[in-house]
Steps between C-alpha positions, in 0.01 A plus 500: 500500500321585820356152566852356529658766723582461870183690593278265296259281699566218253875500573445524876254211502736292283776550754265411784379185323853381429624587850212315666560195281873498574419501873240226442752280317752542782237406760386196301861397436558466875154368583508166690284337231769577237697187576772539241849636459585752227824559312631845408380468140154396619480803729605729213243340272220530758552872555607612151230317308254579776583873473449507123182295525357734767570802279309354209217366716445840656496657155201280410334538840526881493279544192213642708741740674608627158141554393437698817811716453433561130156639575628742763459845342344844548392553140213250519326729751498795258169607347316340332681164525482484878124544503451252216709237676321560830164473324608174344605359837167604658309337214707183536439495875123540452501225239689257724282592799157486339551327164517130413873455430709187447584528872131462587483205264757318709363613834667457837706795624627601155231771444589657836873486427447664160272765651741587783806508273342729239332706772833557674666593171217745424527665842878538488488637145229744608706623796805558277281675240293728722760577768802623299646680804527167684591291198865449594411401855225259389726352234775449759261304723376287211858445384603399853215248517603355164865466603390346831299233317801404287737501797253294705474243221880473477545454874197272536619279214840458667331403830269259318791341315681452831204323660443290186866394506470436873223249430595347164870574442436637151391820325137540404341206321143390432432480873531880511244521217284259698520735799336771291217260414438399863539846652268444797662172600851638458428817698354286778814285502729804506300656785551183704866448408661846519476821708311671217413832667858587610629375165264717298568800722873449451465467122282811493750704702794390282304576183397837641859595583630391157216692332597814693862464384407439134242780486755743650765397245259517203327831576698676222334266247157596631575872513613510137296249304648381167377663183314301236810460274705387799228250598503366146878446512477333841214281387696388195795406719270315743325306224835385365609398850162326548542301178857408597371380838240275335775303329769534767296361793429159341864484383626564854254242632664239276832575671359348820672176403717417799498149646446676835126569521549771762733689266229504233230608744709781652604624158137511382251784524209408724260718302592335171476157664148592612408603148637174356313298761180684411525423128653151522266377773715205603644376827748213484366216713834336579651828617225615735309192617589199707585213265565129505696300242333477162513122529304507825261767369405301189475179704240670721323631189477144368306401812247776429498437124543124445646412163754782479867416459830685530493882506158534341128522577417308179275197540230321304133550588311199366122468504330162470190660345432662163584870494215751489587795278243733653524873440646683800439857613721611788391821673742658745319767702687808613558534877225261615545389860315198637365724776272675246286190460203405715632152580811650662292726726431815293156646576496783242352290216757633250564167321149358440584340166826338609332384823244320285750372242723358775227258612473370142877459456796298612599747769852510649445638849856483632702662224770765543625757251878488457544879516344841518531638147320422179822380335544247781155355436560491125834330554339243732222387265720521189834350614371306805826579677574618857539879520854613428704732719467866397276561199274261313628319191232694309700823542844355437695515175534121492125432496444336161461143374430370850324178579145627551135403511470663159769271358310193625178618338686570175639146503139381517398707197335790681482864397659696786423863586554751779227762534545818702285811517801729541820547302701176515817713501423559870695273735670344195196279439517530123867407487447204731188349346602583145841345565332182624279439200180676602307719258415825680167681507531826694363853493690580180286245313170665603314724256356825641151348474605211727595732787212630711707585809868510585730642763876521544529119519297420190149414388241387754452128553170498309673632189778242540250215533301616196824507303587154630165361381568641150850352490388161632211483254748554217734234646219249535450506122855367450400159637795505742483504879601830658670615819435863587648669806303812596641752752250746653578862593192660661574397859798732517541851624338740411206252504305688234249328276182579299216657696167324553638146502505435875365676807837663580592802289826489308557858613549378856822324390457239771658156506163345585363657183792362298443151639126510440532636145758230421250241621223663295712502182587134551128421521449680167782298343344170603157617383650570156714184497204272581336604174799390291530155340847445652385555861419139595834382366697755705662481843521829691781554754449803723741624766655817636843617391574607856332650807410864542762555770798309637591709803452355845660437838745246357715484186251266330153525660308188395160662456646754258600227254182289501312536171183349348540251213249288304475272201155520344383249242174324593539260207852395603591589859268414790433777753660452841720669760865395517682613813840356410782746567626616161679778320406720207756309296295179536182626332593435136673162560187395688290608201725298269436202726124550476534510120714182517792662317816295451811717462860554603494750787754736649239660726554522874122528517321167538164335446369505857280196430803289415592246768860630503398854600628613839306813608710820525474858381733785407455865603753779455582867487788619285755370750322292767433155352245292688413130507189367673482137609380305806348818647844663502604804302871501414646830377844530344636853459816679381818482706418130536230553763242233579186530713217261577153564635250252641165569334224493758153544354286778648148364443215723385175332616306670219711331231513137389799279576631520141495879493692596814738781407688605810801350670723607783856474376690396810882522468674164548812495716607158368498471121379195312803443282317270259258777406779756483689281253184436295435873475859567397494212250192630318623856471866413439430250223249723323750789512767265364282383210412857402859620529636217285215517246374153588138611526458555127221334306 
């Protein structure tokens, strides 16, 4: 079987992968950060289990290599198949270049990537088809490039694992996944921290040399390509090995059970650890962040949340006034930064309706989103909990039966629904909301007649709002109050929407257009809602799920987390501006206060009008957890790092005092320990409650 002989590229790359990982384990074993001794049996376990694990991991990772090798042949260039295949590639290239594909639906650089990839494949196929005399030489160059890419990835991964270990003392975890999310920030940090140019040149030269050696050793494979029957036999053997690997890798992972953490980490495969971090989305707080004793942490929490006792956030919220069981419609708007609105200094007139509505509402002018993803915003208004390290609770397996705003409304006899114009399967929304007692209305519930426009994310906001009016009208007939949470989708790349609605064409795919259409659709919703009998008995809560961008000069740029938020109900809530510092997690508890709800609360979010409220806000990425208080931003990060920044306002004379967005974040040389401990206490206790299932309803 030619694919498993010494001259096979698969076998040569397997040997390279295992050799590089053996060297990496030796280097990490003697690294200064590996502060542990190892017995003989531990050393044997590290290298033997590591060797077997690497073999199986490479088997899975080499699937694309196998596809490439299987399609190497001369027969596909014979007439007429060669011309038919070439014609098909040309047609596909023209379609991707000039047609409206799913790549165009999403926008960004995807259409260009698709066009270049298929274009390159078409050109190389054409050269091999029309230049048979040079076919072997062209194939050799293409083969060399392919081998170089695989070799480069193997070497680069080893270098990356070394630097990751150098910083964190572990194999890949969710921080590595986070680095892929914040590519620009990470690249900037790497450029400042390491001699990148010499390093990349060195990696390139090593990869080039190893490629030369492998290509030279595997030329016999290329000169005598396997026949179809031989390929079939090899493929059968590979599929069996692939299936064995799928079960063997998790089994070997379970053998990482030593009491010595370094033994487990050295034994593990970094690539598999990365995969597990990607799908599990968790980062253990106690392992990676600075901590204080649980007793001290919960004592500090009790100062912020009076009435709590022991290791709990549970307390009684008691109103001295009769409850108002008003209908509630919560609208979380996709990617809506405060800077889009006129009051915050925007001069493009892209939010005329919200600008007007804000003056008629209880407007929170100093409110910060907890994160930079939709799931973070949904988590904040639903669980009213500080953002957790790594991924949102929404996307975790343990995301059901939580103490939530929906559970409070259900206690009060409300119908509770989550409405989303896309497929609620996305971002695990359906699993989360369904698992927390919400009925779900998403794109799957729409009839074809109810959809006038949709893109890759779902139906346009107008269609969602029309559907919402239908659903609410049906609910209103049940003589029960309702709570409906609506999530918009139109202000998201590719920013496409129905033509003729606003003065910016949907074909331009501009963010300004997305913002203005979102504002237009919201106006249409209110125009429809005002005609309904339930309107005057309904409170509308409107806020962004997060800002449009979170990148800036610092880890957590303040202006990138400021979002607009209003409560509109002329019959119930007087219009005014409230400039109290607050977090996204405080919006719903504040609403409950306005409705005079009495209930047992586990929320970290608070009614900001309560005399016990001490202004603070939470902002976070996947790993940097921020706490804003007393004009100081405290950031706690993995490897138990702590930073503080003095927030110095940078006034904009064109903007009112309540709408100033920009701050200089000046690093503090002397830390305020009280704020450091408060930040730790909030994040540590919330992580503890989630981990020990003490945040259930």
